N, C-alpha and C positions, 0 to 999 in steps of 0.2 A: 596568790603568788608573789614572789620576791621582785621587788623592782630594782634590785642591783645586776648591774651588766646587762642592760636592756639593748636589743638590737632589731633591726627589721628582720634579719635572717640569721639563723644558726647554721653552719653546714658541719655535719659530722663525717669526718674522713676527707683527708687530703690527696686522694688519689687524683689523677687526671681530670676525671668528671667533676669532682668536688672543686678543684681549682677553676674549671670552666664556669662553673654555676656561680662561684664567688666574683670571677671577674665581670660576667654578665651583670649580676644584681649591683654590684658596686658601681658599675658603670651607669646604671640606671639611677643612681643617686641613692641607693639603700645601704644603711650601715649594716655591715656585714661581720661575723665572727665565724672563722673556720678552725676547727679542733681537730688535729692529727695525732693519733695514739704513737707513732714512730717518731724518731728523733728528726725526721726530715719529711717533707711532702714528696709526693710523686707515686706513691703505691707500688704498683707492678710495673709502671712505666717510668723506670729509673735507670740510670747508668752508675756502675761501680766497677772498682778494681778487685775482683774477687782474689787474686792471686797474689800473695803478699811479695813485695819488692818488685813487682813488674808492673810498670806504667801502661796499662792497657785499659781503656775505660769501656767495658763491655755494657751493651744493653742487656741487663741480667735476667729479666724475666720476658716481658714483650720485646719484640725486636724489629717489626717492620710496620709500615704505616699504609693503609688503604683507606679506611672509612672515615678519616678526619676530613670533614667539609673543609674546602676553602673559604666557605663563608664564615667560619669559626676563626680561622686565621686572619682574615680580614677584620672581622668585627672587632677581635681583640688586640689588634695590632701586634700580633706575635712575630718576634724576630726568630722565625723557624723555617727551615728549608728541608726539602726532601730531593734525592737524586733517583733517577730511574735506572734500574739494572738492565745491562746489556744483554743478558741472556734470561729467558723466562724460566728453563729448566733444563736439567740433564738427568736422564735415567739410565744407568748402566744395567747391562744384562749380558746373556751369552746366548748367541744363536750359532748352531751347528757347531757347537764345541768351541767357539771362538769368542773373545770379548767383542761386546757390541754395545749400542746405546742410542738414545734418542735425545737429541740436542734441540730445544725448540727457542728460537730467537735468531737474531741477525738478519731479519727480512723474511719476506714470504718465499722467496725463491730457495733460500738455504734451508728453511725448515721444511719445506717440501721434499727436498733432496734427502734430509735426514730421515724422513718418514719413508721414503722410497729405499733407502740404503737399509732401514730396519725390516721393513715388510715386504719389500719386492715389487710393490706396485703403488700408485698414487691414490688409490681408492680410499685408503684409512686417512689420508691427509685431507681429501675433501670432505669426508665426514667430520672431521676435526675443524675444519674451516667453517662449515656451515653451523656446526653447533655453537662455537664460539661467537659465530656473528649473531646468532640468537640471543645468547646470553649478553653479548655487548649491547643490543638493541634494548633488552630488558634492564641492564644497568642504568642507561641513559634516562629511562623512565620512572624508575624505582628510587634511586638514590636521592634525588631531590626532595622526595617526599620525607626523608628522614628527620629533617628539621622543619617540617611543618605538622600541623596538627593531624591526628592518626586519621587516615581514611578507612572508611568501611571496606569490607572484604569486596564487595561489588564495586566500588569507588575506585580500589586498586585494580581490580580485574579489567574495568574499562580504560584505565590509563595505560596499562601495558597493552591492551589492544592486540593480543597474540594468542589465539587459543592455543596453539601447540607449546608455546612458553608456559602458559599457565597450567597446562596440563602436567607438563614435564617437572615443574618445579613445586607446584602447590597441590597436586592431586594425587599423583602417583610416586612410588618410590623412585628415587633417583637412579637407582640400580635398572629399572625397567628402560628407561631411555639409553642408558649407557650400553646395555645388551643388545638394544634393537639397532643402535647407530654404530657401533664399533665392534670389530670382530677379533682384533689383536689383545691379547691378554694384558700385555704391557701398557698399551694406550689405554685400556678401559681402566687401569689402575692408576694411571697418572689423572685422569679426569675424576675419579673417585675421590681422590685424597682432598680435594677441596670440601668434601662432605664430611671429612673425619677429623679435622683439626679441633683437638679438645673436645671432640665429641664421640662417646662410645656407642657405636651404633653399627649394624650390617647394612650393605647396599639396599636390602629389600625390606628394611624395618617399616613395617605399617603405620608407626608413629609419625614418621617423616620427620623426626628430629635430623636427620642426616640431610634431608632436603634445605631445612632452615639454615643449617650451617653451610651448606652449599651456596645458598642464597647471598648470604652475607659475604662470603669470600669472592663472590664474582660481580658484585654491585658497586664495591668501593670507587669512589670519585667519578662514579658513572662510567667506567672503563674497566674495572676490576683488576687494575694495575696494583702490584705491592711494591712499596718504594722504600728505598732506606733513608732514615733520619740523619741529616746531617749533624754529626757531632755525639749521635746516639740518642736513644730514646729520652735520657734525661734532659737533653737540649730542649725537647718540648715542654717538658713539666717545669724547668726552669723558667722558660719563657712564660709559661702560664701563672706561675707563682709571681713573676714580676708585674704581668699584667695586672693581676688582682691587688697587689699591695699598691701599685701606682693609682689604681682607681680607688684606694681608701679602704679596702678590705684588711681586716687584722687577721693574720695567720699565727697560730699557737700551735707548736709541736711538743711532744711528750704529754699530750692531753687525752685521756680515754673516757670517752662518755660512758656512762653507766646506766642512765636512764631517761626518757623522754615522758613527760606528763602533758597533756594538752586537753582543752575543752572545745577545740575546733577553731577557735578565735585567736587563742593566745597560748604559748607552749613554754615550757622550762625544761631545759637540758642539763641534767647533772653530770658532772664530769670530775676527774681527778687529774692533778696536774704534779707530778712528782710524788714528793714527801708533804705537800701543802695541804692534803686533806681534800674533801670534796668542796667544789664550788659549782654554782648555778648560773646560768645564763638564761635571760628571757627574750622571747622573740614572736614576733608576728607569724613567721615561717620558720619550719625546721626542714632541711633537705639533708638526706641521708646518703652519704656515698658509701655505702656498704652492701652486703648481701641481704637479699630478703629475709634470711635467717637471723641476721644481726638486727634488723630493722624490728623484727618480731620480738627478739629478745628485749631490745631498749624500751619497746611499747608494753611489755608484759602480756603480748598476743601469744596464740597459738602458732607455733612456728610452720613454715611450708614444709613439704616432703624434702627429705634429705636429697642433697645433690652429691654427684660422684664425679670426680676428675678422672681423666684417662690419658695422662701424658707423661713421658720422662722427658725433662729438660736438661740438656747439657751444654756447658760452655766449655770451649777449649781454646787454647792459645799454641800456635804451632811456630816453630822455627822457619818452616818453609811448608808450600803445599805438597803433598803426596803426588806421586807419579801415579797415573792410571793403567790398568791392563789395557783400556781401549787407547791404543796409541793415536787413533784418528782425532782425538779431541785434546784440546790444550786444557789442562787442569785449571788455568786460571779463567777460562771460560766456563769449564764444568762446574765449578765452585761459585761463580759469580751469580748464578740464578739459583733455583731451587734444586738441590741434588737429591734425587729420591731413591731410597735404599729399600730393596724387599717389598716394593709396593706395586707389584703385578696385581691384578684382580683376584687371582686364586689365592695369592700369598696373604691379600688383605683379608681375605674370607676366612683362611685358615688361622690366621692370627686372631681373629675376633672370636672364631669358635673355641680356640683354645683358653683365650682369656675368660670368656663367658662361663666357661667351665670351671675356673678358679685356678688354671695353670698359666704361668707366664708363657708368651708366645717363644716356640723354639727358634723362629727367625723373626725377630721383632722388627715390624716396619718402621721407618723414619724418615725424616728429610732434613738436609743440611743447607745453611746458608753462610756466606762469608761477608760480613759487613764490611771489611776493612779493604775488599778489592774494590769496591764502590766508594767507601769513604775512608781513606787512610788516617783522617784526622784524630780517629780514636786511639791511635797509637802513638806513643812517643816517638819524636822524629828518629832517634836512633834505632828503635825496633822497626819502624817502615823501612829506613835505608837498608838494615840487615835481611828485609825480606820475610819478617814475621807477619802471619795473618790470624785473623780471628775465625773460629768455627763455631756456629750454633746449630745443636741438633734438637729436633723435636721428635720425640718418639711417639708413636701411635700405639692404641689397643693395650694400654697398661692401666687398667682402673685401679682406683685406690683399694679395692677390695684384695688385690694381690699382695699388698704391702702390709696388711693388718697385722700380721702375727710377727713378722720380723722385718720391719721397714730398712733397717741397714743391710741385712744379708740379702733380701730381694733385690735392692738397689743395685748392689755389686754385681749380682748375677746377671741382672737385666743389662746394665751398663757393659759387662764383658762381652755378652752375646750380641748385644747392639753393635758394639765396635767391630765384633768378628764379621757381620753381614757387610759392614763398610769394608774391611779388609779384604773381602773376597773380590773387590772390585778394583783394588789398588795394587800397585807393582811393589809396594812397599808397606809395612805395616804402619799403622797411624801412629802406633806408639813411638816409632823412630823419629816421627816429625814433631812431637809434642815437646814445646818449651818447657822449662824448668822455672820453678819460682825461686826465691831466695833462700829456701831452705832445702833446694835440691828436689822438690818434688814434682811431678808432671802437672802441668796446668791443666786440670780437668775437673769440673763441678758438677755434679749430677744433683737434680731435685725432683723427687716423687711427689705425686698428690698430696701425700701426707705432709713433706716439707712445706709444700707451699701452703697448705693449710695453717701449719704452725707459724710460718714466717709472714704471711700476708693475711690470714683469716679468710682465704678462699675456703668457702664450704665444701669439704670433701676434695679439696684441691681442685676445684672446677673452675677453669679459667674465665668463664663467662657467668659464674655464680649459679647456674643452672642450666637446663636445656634452653637454647634461643626460642623466640617467638617469631611468628611471621608477623611483617610489619604493618599489620592492619587493626583496627579496633576489635578487641574482644571483650566479654562480659567484664566489667569492673576495672577495665584498663584506664578509664578517663579520657579526656580530650587530648592530652599529650603522652599518655603511656608512662607517666611519671606519679600520678595521683595515687594516695592510699584511700583508706576508709576514714581517715582523718582530714577533714578540709584544708588544714593547714600544714600537712606533713607530706613530703614528696621523696621518692626515691629517684636518686640520680646515679646509682651504680649501674653495674653491668646486668644486673637482675632485671631492670626495668625493660618495658617494650621497646624494641630497637636499641638494646644494650648489646654488651659484647664487643670486644676489640678495642683498640685504641681508637676513638672515635669522638669523644667529647659529646656525642649526641644526646646521651642521658642528660649529662650536665647542663647543656643547652635547652633541652625540654623541660627539665625540671624548674630551671629559671624562668622560662617563658610561662609556664603553669603557675608559679609564684608571682609573677608579675601581672598575670591576668591578661597575657596577650592573646 
């Protein structure tokens, strides 16, 4: 092997997990080289200005923080903060031919009144409160394990120490518990949505992939809260890059890894840097912040089963928030949390069945949130003063297969039908509220799974690199869930056990594995 460019560790991929790993290893005194294909680090956890001539710095792909442990922020001395949202969610609907909705947040008494207003009694609220008390207890016990060596299934069950919670999340389809505990279709749908973010599944899917998605959405921070990153998601990855550099790591952008060769003790990473041709870096350890498919390709191994993403990601900039048909709710509150659209339990089931048959949903379900209501710093001062707001929409049940024949046409079709579902609950069309860019075009950006695969190399556009795994040891997972069949090659991307989301957990765990912790 070449002895040029020799390091203790080479990290392939400069997304947030690769940066976490680089910072931990450099702080431990290891020499570290990080190689990033794109012109900047951050991966999907970046901020950008997608609309020409408009100074609004949006979290372009990932946008909320729940799973990032405070331990990582403390360990790496990150200059990074989050803010809590004043409202958890608002779900508009129609009852008795009149606009209505469910606002969750603002304290227990207010939420109880909202449930009673919607359903006519407080029974559904009591079921809601009991269910979320159960997931809260589970979160407090499971979340700390994410940065520890993998527990066995039995050890995790013992730690949870709640037979009902274990059965609900780990053994039976989540739809079973939802249907047993709740009677209102809208309430059922609001609960189910946490199981479907980036996951194409039915509530009763026997594979339980919807349960795994649900689990990661309710355990974040030990509370399940989803918070807004101050300054946008790019503020996190900028802080991580600073932490890694300050500790001595070398970060190189515009460098695409093409091959990894290893004998289990020493490895070589071959990469291209612009027009300079191929170069090689040797290292004791290689950590790959990319998908399992990309890792297999670099090693020349058989790739894992294909992944398929299932989301429509839309960024918007508004001149003002739209008025609601439900006049009992202030738009500034409705959009401050998660704004659910066409996400009743029956609507979600219909949309899934249509998409599974190869047809775009006629009433696409989605959810929206407004970053700038909680953190206006992402807007230039003049935009904030004029009342401009950002909206991020995440569409469900839009698998990559729907876009295979004509990505552009299906994207346009689904964007139109998705915004029509939103308009059904507004007192004015969302189009009337859109800001215009410097060229006079509406400030709307839509990304399909195929777009995300092209832009970010997400396999099949899957935001988790594949279906999530339960956070306990399984065959071949290793001590930290980052190990591969090569003793000195580790996976630190979202496809690692306990991966997915903006968490830094795979980066932390791969670094611990490399350090022999």
